FIDREN-35058 format. One line per 2 residues: number of its first residue (from 1); their letters; for each residue x, y, z of C-alpha. Coordinates in steps of 0.25 Angstrom, whole numbers, plus 5000, padded with zeros to 4 digits. Layout:
NUM	A	X:Y:Z; ...
This chain:
1	MR	4848:5308:4887; 4848:5297:4876
3	FP	4861:5290:4880; 4857:5288:4895
5	IE	4844:5282:4891; 4850:5272:4881
7	KS	4861:5269:4891; 4851:5266:4902
9	AA	4843:5257:4893; 4855:5250:4888
11	GI	4860:5248:4902; 4847:5241:4906
13	LL	4847:5232:4894; 4862:5229:4896
15	CG	4860:5226:4911; 4849:5217:4908
17	LL	4856:5209:4898; 4869:5208:4907
19	AL	4860:5203:4918; 4854:5192:4908
21	SV	4868:5188:4904; 4874:5186:4918
23	AG	4863:5181:4927; 4863:5167:4922
25	SA	4875:5162:4931; 4868:5166:4944
27	VA	4855:5157:4941; 4862:5144:4941
29	AK	4868:5146:4955; 4854:5148:4961
31	PT	4846:5137:4966; 4834:5134:4957
33	ER	4820:5137:4962; 4817:5122:4959
35	SR	4828:5118:4969; 4823:5127:4980
37	QK	4809:5122:4978; 4813:5108:4979
39	AA	4821:5110:4991; 4809:5117:4998
41	AE	4800:5106:4994; 4809:5095:5000
43	AQ	4811:5103:5013; 4796:5104:5015
45	RA	4793:5090:5012; 4803:5085:5022
47	GI	4795:5087:5034; 4783:5078:5031
49	QQ	4793:5068:5025; 4799:5067:5039
51	KL	4786:5063:5045; 4783:5053:5035
53	TA	4797:5047:5036; 4795:5046:5052
55	LK	4781:5040:5049; 4787:5029:5040
57	KE	4798:5026:5051; 4787:5025:5061
59	IS	4780:5014:5053; 4793:5006:5050
61	RT	4796:5006:5065; 4783:4998:5068
63	ES	4786:4987:5058; 4793:4974:5063
65	EK	4795:4967:5050; 4809:4966:5044
67	ED	4814:4975:5032; 4806:4973:5020
69	VA	4814:4969:5007; 4806:4980:5000
71	DT	4813:4990:5009; 4826:4987:5001
73	LA	4819:4994:4989; 4814:5006:4996
75	ES	4825:5016:4994; 4826:5012:4979
77	EE	4811:5013:4977; 4811:5027:4984
79	KI	4822:5032:4976; 4816:5027:4963
81	SD	4803:5034:4967; 4810:5047:4971
83	AN	4818:5047:4958; 4806:5045:4949
85	RA	4798:5056:4956; 4810:5065:4955
87	LR	4811:5062:4940; 4796:5065:4938
89	DL	4797:5078:4946; 4809:5082:4938
91	SQ	4802:5080:4925; 4791:5089:4930
93	ET	4800:5099:4934; 4807:5099:4920
95	LE	4794:5101:4913; 4790:5113:4922
97	TN	4804:5119:4921; 4804:5118:4906
99	VR	4790:5125:4906; 4796:5136:4914
101	LQ	4808:5137:4905; 4798:5139:4893
103	DL	4790:5149:4900; 4803:5157:4904
105	AT	4808:5156:4889; 4795:5162:4884
107	EQ	4795:5173:4895; 4810:5176:4891
109	ER	4806:5177:4876; 4795:5187:4880
111	LA	4804:5195:4888; 4815:5196:4877
113	QT	4804:5201:4867; 4800:5211:4877
115	IV	4814:5216:4880; 4817:5217:4865
117	SQ	4804:5225:4863; 4807:5234:4875
119	KK	4821:5237:4870; 4815:5241:4857
121	QL	4806:5251:4864; 4817:5256:4872
123	SA	4826:5259:4860; 4814:5266:4853
125	LL	4812:5275:4865; 4827:5278:4865
127	RE	4826:5281:4850; 4814:5290:4852
129	HY	4821:5297:4863; 4833:5300:4855
131	VA	4825:5304:4843; 4817:5314:4852
133	GN	4830:5322:4854; 4833:5317:4868
135	ED	4829:5330:4874; 4829:5330:4889
137	RI	4819:5338:4898; 4829:5349:4901
139	KL	4832:5352:4887; 4817:5353:4883
141	LL	4813:5362:4895; 4825:5372:4891
143	SG	4822:5371:4876; 4812:5382:4876
145	DN	4803:5374:4867; 4787:5374:4868
147	PN	4783:5370:4882; 4772:5360:4876
149	RI	4783:5353:4868; 4792:5353:4879
151	NR	4781:5347:4888; 4778:5337:4877
153	DL	4792:5333:4875; 4794:5331:4890
155	QM	4782:5322:4891; 4787:5314:4879
157	MA	4801:5312:4886; 4794:5308:4899
159	YV	4786:5297:4891; 4798:5292:4884
161	SQ	4806:5292:4897; 4795:5284:4904
163	AQ	4794:5274:4893; 4809:5272:4893
165	AK	4809:5270:4908; 4797:5260:4907
167	LL	4803:5253:4896; 4817:5252:4903
169	AS	4810:5247:4915; 4802:5236:4908
171	LN	4815:5232:4900; 4822:5231:4913
173	AN	4811:5222:4919; 4811:5213:4907
175	LA	4826:5211:4908; 4825:5208:4922
177	QV	4814:5198:4919; 4822:5192:4908
179	ED	4833:5189:4918; 4823:5183:4928
181	NR	4818:5175:4917; 4832:5170:4913
183	EK	4835:5166:4928; 4822:5158:4928
185	VE	4826:5151:4915; 4840:5148:4921
187	NA	4834:5143:4934; 4824:5134:4926
189	KV	4836:5128:4918; 4844:5126:4930
191	EL	4832:5119:4936; 4831:5110:4923
193	EE	4845:5106:4925; 4843:5103:4940
195	IA	4831:5094:4936; 4838:5087:4925
197	QE	4850:5084:4934; 4840:5079:4945
199	QR	4833:5070:4934; 4846:5064:4930
201	DQ	4849:5061:4945; 4835:5055:4948
203	KS	4836:5046:4935; 4849:5041:4940
205	VL	4844:5038:4954; 4831:5031:4948
207	EK	4839:5022:4939; 4849:5018:4950
209	EK	4837:5015:4960; 4829:5007:4949
211	AR	4841:4999:4947; 4843:4997:4962
213	RA	4829:4993:4964; 4829:4983:4953
215	AL	4841:4977:4959; 4835:4977:4973
217	LG	4822:4971:4968; 4830:4960:4961
219	EL	4837:4956:4974; 4824:4957:4983
221	SS	4813:4951:4973; 4812:4938:4980
223	KL	4811:4944:4994; 4801:4954:4989
225	VV	4792:4943:4983; 4793:4935:4997
227	QR	4790:4948:5005; 4778:4952:4997
229	KQ	4771:4939:4999; 4773:4940:5014
231	AD	4759:4944:5021; 4766:4950:5033
233	SL	4774:4959:5024; 4762:4964:5017
235	QR	4754:4966:5030; 4766:4975:5035
237	DE	4765:4983:5022; 4751:4986:5025
239	QR	4753:4989:5039; 4764:4998:5035
241	MS	4755:5005:5025; 4744:5007:5036
243	GL	4754:5012:5046; 4759:5023:5036
245	VD	4744:5027:5032; 4741:5028:5047
247	QL	4753:5036:5050; 4750:5045:5038
249	TR	4735:5047:5042; 4740:5051:5055
251	LI	4750:5061:5050; 4740:5067:5040
253	RE	4730:5068:5052; 4740:5075:5060
255	QA	4743:5085:5049; 4728:5087:5047
257	EA	4726:5090:5062; 4738:5099:5063
259	ER	4733:5107:5051; 4719:5107:5057
261	KR	4725:5113:5070; 4733:5123:5062
263	QE	4721:5128:5055; 4713:5129:5069
265	AL	4725:5137:5075; 4725:5146:5063
267	AA	4710:5148:5064; 4711:5151:5079
269	AR	4723:5161:5076; 4714:5168:5066
271	AK	4702:5168:5075; 4710:5174:5086
273	AR	4716:5184:5077; 4703:5188:5072
275	LE	4697:5189:5086; 4709:5198:5090
277	AE	4708:5206:5078; 4693:5208:5081
279	AA	4696:5212:5095; 4707:5222:5091
281	AK	4697:5228:5081; 4687:5230:5092
283	AR	4697:5236:5101; 4701:5246:5090
285	AL	4687:5249:5086; 4684:5252:5101
287	AR	4697:5261:5103; 4693:5268:5090
289	AE	4679:5271:5094; 4684:5276:5108
291	AK	4694:5285:5100; 4683:5290:5091
293	AE	4674:5293:5103; 4686:5301:5109
295	RD	4689:5308:5097; 4674:5312:5095
297	RL	4674:5317:5109; 4687:5326:5107
299	AR	4681:5331:5094; 4668:5336:5101
301	EA	4676:5342:5112; 4685:5349:5102
303	AK	4673:5354:5094; 4668:5360:5106
305	AG	4681:5367:5110; 4683:5371:5095
307	KP	4696:5363:5094; 4700:5354:5081
309	AP	4694:5340:5081; 4703:5329:5085
311	KP	4709:5321:5073; 4701:5309:5068
313	LP	4705:5295:5072; 4714:5288:5062
315	PE	4708:5277:5053; 4707:5263:5059
317	PE	4718:5254:5054; 4713:5242:5045
319	EP	4711:5230:5053; 4721:5219:5051
321	KV	4716:5206:5044; 4714:5194:5054
323	AE	4721:5185:5044; 4733:5193:5046
325	QA	4732:5193:5061; 4731:5178:5062
327	QP	4744:5171:5064; 4746:5159:5055
329	VE	4749:5146:5063; 4762:5140:5059
331	RT	4763:5127:5052; 4775:5118:5051
333	PD	4779:5117:5036; 4776:5103:5031
335	IS	4770:5095:5019; 4756:5093:5022
337	LA	4749:5079:5022; 4736:5085:5022
339	PA	4727:5079:5010; 4726:5088:4998
341	AP	4711:5085:4997; 4700:5087:5007
343	AG	4694:5076:5015; 4683:5069:5008
345	AF	4688:5072:4994; 4695:5058:4993
347	AA	4682:5050:4998; 4674:5058:4988
349	MK	4682:5052:4977; 4679:5037:4980
351	GR	4677:5029:4967; 4683:5040:4959
353	LA	4698:5040:4962; 4707:5037:4950
355	AP	4716:5025:4950; 4730:5028:4955
357	IS	4736:5020:4944; 4733:5013:4931
359	GS	4735:4998:4932; 4729:4985:4936
361	IA	4725:4981:4950; 4733:4970:4955
363	AR	4728:4970:4969; 4715:4975:4975
365	FG	4711:4980:4989; 4708:4969:4999
367	AK	4714:4958:4991; 4724:4948:4997
369	RG	4739:4951:4995; 4747:4939:4990
371	GD	4735:4930:4991; 4735:4929:5006
373	GP	4741:4942:5011; 4735:4954:5017
375	SW	4724:4962:5009; 4728:4973:4999
377	KG	4725:4987:5005; 4725:4993:4992
379	MF	4727:4990:4977; 4739:4986:4969
381	IK	4738:4991:4954; 4748:4986:4944
383	AP	4755:4996:4935; 4768:4998:4928
385	EG	4779:5004:4935; 4779:5020:4934
387	TE	4764:5021:4932; 4758:5033:4938
389	VR	4751:5032:4951; 4741:5043:4954
391	SV	4734:5049:4966; 4719:5044:4967
393	AV	4715:5058:4973; 4720:5071:4978
395	GR	4728:5070:4990; 4742:5072:4997
397	VV	4754:5063:4998; 4756:5058:5012
399	HS	4766:5047:5009; 4776:5046:4998
401	GW	4788:5036:5000; 4792:5021:5000
403	MR	4785:5011:5010; 4788:4997:5013
405	GF	4778:4988:5005; 4773:4999:4997
407	GN	4785:5005:4990; 4784:5019:4986
409	LI	4771:5024:4992; 4763:5036:4991
411	II	4750:5040:5000; 4741:5051:4997
413	DH	4731:5057:5007; 4718:5061:5001
415	GG	4711:5067:5013; 4700:5061:5022
417	SY	4710:5050:5027; 4711:5044:5013
419	LS	4725:5039:5008; 4729:5033:4994
421	IY	4741:5024:4994; 4750:5022:4982
423	AN	4762:5011:4984; 4772:5004:4976
425	NQ	4775:5016:4967; 4788:5017:4959
427	TL	4788:5032:4961; 4781:5042:4971
429	LK	4779:5055:4963; 4773:5063:4975
431	RL	4779:5067:4988; 4774:5068:5002
433	GD	4764:5079:5004; 4761:5081:4989
435	AV	4747:5084:4985; 4742:5076:4974
437	RA	4730:5076:4964; 4721:5065:4960
439	GE	4727:5058:4949; 4741:5064:4951
441	PI	4753:5055:4949; 4759:5051:4963
443	AS	4768:5039:4960; 4772:5029:4949
445	AG	4769:5014:4951; 4780:5004:4954
447	NT	4783:4992:4963; 4790:4998:4975
449	GG	4790:4992:4988; 4793:4978:4984
451	NE	4780:4976:4975; 4781:4966:4964
453	ES	4772:4973:4953; 4772:4988:4949
455	GL	4760:4996:4952; 4753:5003:4963
457	YF	4748:4999:4977; 4736:5008:4980
459	EL	4728:5010:4993; 4717:5019:4998
461	RH	4716:5022:5013; 4706:5029:5022
463	LG	4709:5032:5037; 4721:5023:5035
465	KA	4713:5011:5030; 4714:5005:5016
467	FD	4702:5003:5007; 4699:4998:4993
469	PA	4702:5008:4983; 4694:5001:4972
471	SW	4681:5009:4976; 4688:5022:4976
473	VK	4697:5021:4964; 4694:5019:4950
475	F	4704:5008:4946
């Protein structure tokens, strides 16, 4: 009896240790969870991005002016923004992965201590079993010994066997958890290697694009200066912005209307299902009442004839819930442009919005641009390149990309037809469809779009019309 138990315990331990030693090679071949999540996120974002790309092309088709020299910088400035955002995201991923690795190391140490303790307990049980004489049940029953003692010994043997079985099961579970933990550690290490390689690639792209942009700026500097002073060019920039805002407003309203209709259809489907369920319940109740009346009549007749009473009706089945009956209305998967805040929340913050950036105001709403040009529709705030730009309130990103005259541009919908606009950024940190909190970094300041100075161009709009941010934001 001793040897089979010892062999089974040793076998389990040996299998666990062998599993730990050979499973490492399989992990590296598997795609990491990070890679799968990244691919899924990009696929989901593609739908709404197509809509915005078509929208920008539609705006471009309505323009009659020749190509702006700032367009030459567009590709380079977009790549610099993408590389900077990717580097920031990768840094955050590195921190999160390292924290996960620390947690896994702590868990691994705890499991190792538990397994050592369980091995000691198993050894003690086997030793006690050996010292007890290793008598099996058949030998005890045939020994002719005192029945009380035999019963007591049999119970003790049962307790020992149960303890051994539980301990072996627990040890096996912990060994499996160690293996799972080890796979997670290997996966996290592979992810860190992926992140490190992506960081090296993005840094290389960033350095090349910065050098390319600097060279282009040197070639185009005189043309940019002349073009920036042309009133018709500034006017076209403003018209372009107004066209984009109008199109975004229309798109947001279409999505809101589609969502309203979806909710109405869902409510109608639920109401219809509820009515059908109520009608079915009434029909079942009527049929049951008729069946009960018939059973009572037969029971009375049987009692008169001295026959056994008919069997009682079976219990009524439980009513299905209406929510389970209602069929959900299908919705096309898409990134929502619905605001992340309820209507009225932004208007209630008038005069209490935090400044989007720290810097000095170089141009105010309503002032003439270039002395005799069109009026500013927003404010230009001078700030060093790379200074964080923050959202003035909770909302959702409805545009994130390069635009002629405004460079790297981000627009946030705050609900109630209020939009905030942040232009000339070096880097856009948020993507289309992202929900943002008040004060959350969304970009970094720059001089993209052919701007002379580094900083942020900031606008607030309601129902498509620009208004003075000075009475809303605490600059």
